[in-house]
DRENDO-1510 file (C-alpha; in Angstrom, 1 decimal, always signed):
<recs>
REC; n; res; u; v; w
REC; 1; MET; +11.1; +18.3; +1.3 .
REC; 2; ARG; +8.7; +16.9; -1.6 .
REC; 3; ALA; +6.7; +13.5; -2.0 .
REC; 4; LEU; +5.1; +12.4; -5.3 .
REC; 5; VAL; +2.0; +10.5; -5.0 .
REC; 6; VAL; +1.1; +8.2; -7.7 .
REC; 7; HIS; -2.5; +7.1; -7.8 .
REC; 8; HIS; -3.9; +4.0; -9.7 .
REC; 9; VAL; -7.6; +5.4; -9.1 .
REC; 10; ALA; -9.3; +8.4; -7.8 .
REC; 11; HIS; -10.6; +7.1; -5.0 .
REC; 12; GLU; -7.4; +5.6; -3.1 .
REC; 13; GLY; -5.7; +8.1; -1.6 .
REC; 14; LEU; -3.2; +9.0; +1.9 .
REC; 15; ALA; -6.7; +8.9; +3.9 .
REC; 16; ALA; -5.0; +9.0; +7.6 .
REC; 17; PHE; -1.6; +8.9; +6.2 .
REC; 18; GLY; -1.6; +12.4; +4.7 .
REC; 19; ALA; -0.8; +14.1; +7.9 .
REC; 20; PRO; +1.8; +12.5; +9.3 .
REC; 21; LEU; +3.7; +13.7; +6.1 .
REC; 22; ALA; +2.4; +17.1; +6.1 .
REC; 23; ALA; +3.7; +16.9; +10.2 .
REC; 24; ARG; +6.8; +15.9; +8.5 .
REC; 25; GLY; +7.2; +18.5; +6.1 .
REC; 26; TYR; +6.0; +17.1; +3.1 .
REC; 27; ALA; +4.7; +19.0; +0.0 .
REC; 28; ILE; +2.6; +16.3; -1.8 .
REC; 29; ASP; +2.6; +16.0; -5.6 .
REC; 30; ARG; +0.3; +14.0; -7.2 .
REC; 31; VAL; +0.1; +12.6; -10.4 .
REC; 32; PHE; -2.4; +9.6; -12.1 .
REC; 33; ALA; -1.3; +6.0; -13.7 .
REC; 34; GLY; -2.6; +6.4; -17.0 .
REC; 35; ASP; -2.0; +10.4; -18.0 .
REC; 36; ARG; -0.3; +12.0; -20.8 .
REC; 37; GLY; +3.0; +12.5; -19.4 .
REC; 38; PHE; +3.1; +9.3; -17.0 .
REC; 39; ALA; +5.8; +7.9; -18.6 .
REC; 40; GLU; +8.5; +11.1; -18.4 .
REC; 41; ILE; +7.9; +11.5; -14.6 .
REC; 42; ASP; +10.8; +11.5; -13.2 .
REC; 43; PHE; +10.6; +8.4; -10.7 .
REC; 44; LEU; +14.4; +9.7; -9.0 .
REC; 45; ASP; +13.4; +13.5; -8.2 .
REC; 46; PRO; +11.0; +13.2; -5.2 .
REC; 47; ASP; +12.1; +12.8; -1.5 .
REC; 48; LEU; +9.9; +9.9; -1.0 .
REC; 49; LEU; +7.6; +8.4; -3.6 .
REC; 50; ILE; +4.8; +6.2; -2.8 .
REC; 51; LEU; +2.5; +3.3; -4.8 .
REC; 52; MET; -1.1; +3.3; -4.0 .
REC; 53; GLY; -3.7; +0.7; -4.6 .
REC; 54; GLY; -6.0; +0.2; -7.1 .
REC; 55; PRO; -7.9; -2.7; -8.8 .
REC; 56; MET; -5.4; -3.7; -12.0 .
REC; 57; ALA; -3.1; -6.5; -11.3 .
REC; 58; VAL; +0.8; -6.1; -11.9 .
REC; 59; TYR; +0.5; -9.5; -14.9 .
REC; 60; GLU; -2.4; -7.3; -16.4 .
REC; 61; ARG; +0.5; -5.4; -18.8 .
REC; 62; ASP; -1.6; -5.1; -21.8 .
REC; 63; ALA; -4.9; -4.2; -20.8 .
REC; 64; HIS; -2.5; -1.4; -18.5 .
REC; 65; PRO; +0.7; -0.2; -20.8 .
REC; 66; TRP; +1.7; +1.9; -18.7 .
REC; 67; ILE; +2.6; -0.6; -15.7 .
REC; 68; GLU; +6.0; -2.0; -17.9 .
REC; 69; GLY; +7.4; +2.1; -17.5 .
REC; 70; GLU; +6.1; +2.5; -13.9 .
REC; 71; LEU; +8.0; -0.9; -13.1 .
REC; 72; ALA; +11.1; +0.7; -14.7 .
REC; 73; ARG; +11.4; +3.8; -12.7 .
REC; 74; ILE; +10.5; +1.9; -9.4 .
REC; 75; ALA; +13.6; -0.4; -9.2 .
REC; 76; MET; +16.0; +2.6; -10.7 .
REC; 77; ARG; +14.9; +5.0; -7.8 .
REC; 78; ILE; +15.0; +1.9; -5.3 .
REC; 79; MET; +18.8; +1.1; -6.9 .
REC; 80; ALA; +19.4; +4.2; -6.1 .
REC; 81; GLY; +18.3; +4.1; -2.6 .
REC; 82; GLY; +15.2; +6.5; -3.4 .
REC; 83; PRO; +13.2; +6.1; +0.0 .
REC; 84; THR; +9.5; +4.0; -1.4 .
REC; 85; LEU; +6.3; +3.3; -0.2 .
REC; 86; GLY; +3.8; +1.2; -1.7 .
REC; 87; ILE; +0.2; +0.1; -0.6 .
REC; 88; CYS; -1.6; -3.0; -2.2 .
REC; 89; LEU; -1.0; -3.0; -5.6 .
REC; 90; GLY; +1.6; -0.2; -4.7 .
REC; 91; ALA; +3.3; -2.8; -3.1 .
REC; 92; GLN; +2.8; -5.6; -5.6 .
REC; 93; LEU; +4.5; -3.3; -8.0 .
REC; 94; ILE; +7.9; -3.0; -5.8 .
REC; 95; ALA; +7.7; -6.6; -5.5 .
REC; 96; ALA; +7.9; -6.9; -9.0 .
REC; 97; ALA; +10.3; -4.3; -10.3 .
REC; 98; LEU; +12.4; -6.4; -7.1 .
REC; 99; GLY; +12.1; -9.6; -8.6 .
REC; 100; GLY; +9.3; -11.0; -6.9 .
REC; 101; GLU; +6.3; -12.7; -8.0 .
REC; 102; VAL; +2.9; -11.5; -8.3 .
REC; 103; LYS; +0.1; -13.8; -8.7 .
REC; 104; PRO; -4.1; -14.6; -7.6 .
REC; 105; GLY; -4.2; -16.1; -3.9 .
REC; 106; PRO; -6.0; -18.6; -3.1 .
REC; 107; VAL; -8.8; -16.0; -0.8 .
REC; 108; ARG; -9.7; -12.5; -1.3 .
REC; 109; GLU; -8.7; -10.9; +2.1 .
REC; 110; VAL; -12.0; -8.0; +1.9 .
REC; 111; GLY; -12.4; -6.1; +5.2 .
REC; 112; PHE; -10.9; -5.6; +8.8 .
REC; 113; ALA; -8.7; -8.4; +10.1 .
REC; 114; PRO; -4.9; -8.3; +12.2 .
REC; 115; VAL; -2.2; -9.3; +10.6 .
REC; 116; SER; +0.5; -11.2; +11.8 .
REC; 117; ILE; +3.6; -9.2; +13.1 .
REC; 118; GLY; +7.1; -11.2; +13.2 .
REC; 119; GLU; +9.8; -11.2; +14.7 .
REC; 120; ALA; +11.6; -8.7; +12.6 .
REC; 121; GLY; +8.0; -6.8; +12.2 .
REC; 122; ARG; +8.1; -6.4; +15.8 .
REC; 123; HIS; +11.6; -4.6; +15.8 .
REC; 124; SER; +10.1; -2.0; +13.1 .
REC; 125; PRO; +7.2; +0.3; +12.1 .
REC; 126; LEU; +5.3; -2.3; +11.8 .
REC; 127; ALA; +5.1; -3.2; +15.3 .
REC; 128; ALA; +2.2; -0.1; +15.5 .
REC; 129; LEU; -0.2; -2.7; +13.8 .
REC; 130; ALA; +0.2; -5.8; +16.4 .
REC; 131; GLY; -3.2; -6.6; +17.2 .
REC; 132; VAL; -5.3; -4.2; +15.7 .
REC; 133; PRO; -7.5; -5.0; +12.9 .
REC; 134; ILE; -6.7; -3.0; +9.9 .
REC; 135; LEU; -8.1; -2.9; +6.3 .
REC; 136; HIS; -7.9; -5.7; +3.6 .
REC; 137; TRP; -9.1; -5.0; -0.2 .
REC; 138; HIS; -7.2; -7.6; -2.4 .
REC; 139; GLY; -6.5; -10.8; -4.1 .
REC; 140; ASP; -3.3; -11.3; -5.3 .
REC; 141; GLY; -0.7; -11.1; -3.7 .
REC; 142; PHE; +3.3; -11.0; -3.9 .
REC; 143; THR; +6.8; -13.1; -2.8 .
REC; 144; VAL; +9.0; -11.4; -0.8 .
REC; 145; PRO; +12.1; -10.4; -3.3 .
REC; 146; ALA; +15.7; -11.7; -2.5 .
REC; 147; GLY; +17.5; -9.1; +0.0 .
REC; 148; ALA; +14.2; -7.9; +1.5 .
REC; 149; THR; +12.7; -9.0; +5.1 .
REC; 150; LEU; +9.2; -10.2; +5.4 .
REC; 151; LEU; +7.8; -8.4; +8.5 .
REC; 152; ALA; +4.1; -9.3; +8.3 .
REC; 153; GLU; +1.6; -12.1; +7.3 .
REC; 154; THR; -1.7; -13.5; +7.5 .
REC; 155; GLU; -2.9; -16.7; +6.4 .
REC; 156; TYR; -2.5; -16.8; +2.7 .
REC; 157; PHE; -0.2; -14.0; +2.1 .
REC; 158; PRO; +3.1; -11.8; +3.0 .
REC; 159; GLN; +1.7; -8.3; +3.8 .
REC; 160; ALA; +4.4; -6.4; +4.4 .
REC; 161; PHE; +8.1; -6.4; +3.4 .
REC; 162; ALA; +10.9; -3.8; +3.5 .
REC; 163; LEU; +14.4; -3.4; +1.5 .
REC; 164; GLY; +16.9; -2.0; +4.5 .
REC; 165; ALA; +15.1; +1.2; +6.0 .
REC; 166; THR; +14.0; +3.5; +2.6 .
REC; 167; VAL; +11.8; +0.8; +1.1 .
REC; 168; LEU; +8.1; -0.6; +2.7 .
REC; 169; ALA; +5.6; -2.5; +1.0 .
REC; 170; LEU; +2.0; -3.2; +2.6 .
REC; 171; GLN; +0.0; -5.4; +1.2 .
REC; 172; CYS; -3.1; -3.7; +3.6 .
REC; 173; HIS; -4.3; -0.9; +4.1 .
REC; 174; PRO; -3.1; +0.9; +7.1 .
REC; 175; GLU; -4.2; +4.3; +5.8 .
REC; 176; MET; -7.5; +3.3; +5.8 .
REC; 177; GLY; -10.1; +3.8; +8.9 .
REC; 178; ASP; -11.0; +7.4; +9.6 .
REC; 179; MET; -14.7; +8.9; +9.1 .
REC; 180; ASN; -13.7; +10.8; +6.2 .
REC; 181; ASP; -11.5; +8.6; +4.6 .
REC; 182; GLY; -13.8; +7.1; +1.1 .
REC; 183; ILE; -14.4; +3.9; +2.0 .
REC; 184; GLY; -18.0; +4.8; +0.8 .
REC; 185; ARG; -16.7; +4.9; -2.8 .
REC; 186; TRP; -14.6; +1.8; -2.3 .
REC; 187; ILE; -17.6; -0.2; -1.6 .
REC; 188; GLU; -19.6; +1.3; -4.8 .
REC; 189; GLU; -16.8; +1.0; -7.0 .
REC; 190; ASP; -16.1; -3.2; -5.7 .
REC; 191; ALA; -19.5; -4.0; -4.8 .
REC; 192; ASP; -19.4; -7.1; -7.1 .
REC; 193; TYR; -15.6; -8.0; -5.9 .
REC; 194; ILE; -16.8; -7.7; -2.1 .
REC; 195; LEU; -19.3; -10.5; -2.4 .
REC; 196; GLY; -17.1; -12.5; -4.1 .
REC; 197; ALA; -15.1; -12.3; -1.2 .
REC; 198; GLY; -17.7; -13.6; +0.6 .
REC; 199; THR; -18.1; -10.8; +2.7 .
REC; 200; SER; -21.1; -7.7; +2.7 .
REC; 201; ALA; -20.9; -3.8; +2.6 .
REC; 202; ASP; -22.8; -3.5; +5.4 .
REC; 203; VAL; -20.5; -5.7; +7.3 .
REC; 204; ILE; -17.5; -3.5; +6.2 .
REC; 205; ARG; -19.5; -0.6; +7.1 .
REC; 206; ALA; -20.6; -2.0; +10.8 .
REC; 207; ASP; -16.3; -3.0; +10.7 .
REC; 208; HIS; -15.6; +0.6; +9.7 .
REC; 209; ALA; -17.1; +2.8; +12.1 .
REC; 210; ARG; -16.6; +0.1; +15.1 .
REC; 211; LEU; -12.7; -0.2; +13.9 .
REC; 212; GLY; -11.4; +2.0; +11.9 .
REC; 213; ALA; -10.5; +4.7; +14.8 .
REC; 214; ASP; -7.5; +2.1; +16.1 .
REC; 215; ALA; -7.0; +0.8; +12.8 .
REC; 216; ALA; -6.2; +4.3; +11.3 .
REC; 217; ARG; -4.3; +5.8; +14.5 .
REC; 218; ALA; -1.8; +2.6; +14.3 .
REC; 219; GLY; -1.2; +3.1; +10.6 .
REC; 220; ARG; -0.2; +7.5; +11.3 .
REC; 221; ARG; +1.5; +5.4; +14.1 .
REC; 222; LEU; +3.4; +2.9; +11.6 .
REC; 223; LEU; +4.0; +6.2; +8.9 .
REC; 224; VAL; +5.3; +8.1; +11.8 .
REC; 225; ASP; +7.8; +5.7; +12.9 .
REC; 226; TRP; +9.3; +4.7; +9.1 .
REC; 227; LEU; +9.7; +8.6; +8.3 .
REC; 228; ALA; +11.7; +9.1; +10.9 .
REC; 229; GLY; +13.6; +6.0; +9.8 .
REC; 230; LEU; +14.2; +7.1; +7.1 .
REC; 231; PRO; +18.2; +8.5; +6.1 .
</recs>
């Protein structure tokens, strides 16, 4: 089996999600959005498509012209029933491809905090995140598309939705938490963004050291359970 991972920036990678994918037997191919040839990548071909995060916004299409083509190919894949997982920007792209709205929220959520798991979420792989502070790193949010099921939320944002068994969109970052997940690069790249969210690099580093292992463990369980439920 083959998983295609679409990276929107180099420092946002699979992190804790890598091990469950390997254990399930997936060979990983990686592609970077915006690279020459990205528009020709066939999203229908891989057994699993994973869309990672990034600082750009879905509505910044003039600045990032590859977004239109990516949205079209995501929509085609979902219509064809192809298993698709999105994280942060990736989740927003899935929402937009399905007709949802992506726009700035009233606050930035940056740092470790729990999500509220709804009734549907408690009977889904999102149950693994119940009561566990998970890393958040966003200011935009999505509306849940028609036909999809809200699984988790925070006070200001939907945090996860599913469309059947094959599509999962995660606004938060349950792949993060392990010591080698690259959080230091995130902090370096987004220093001003962190301050604008009302927190600090020191707080994030301390919370990562204190809470990260449990967060990554919960994230791995989420992914294991979701992969096991794919048709």
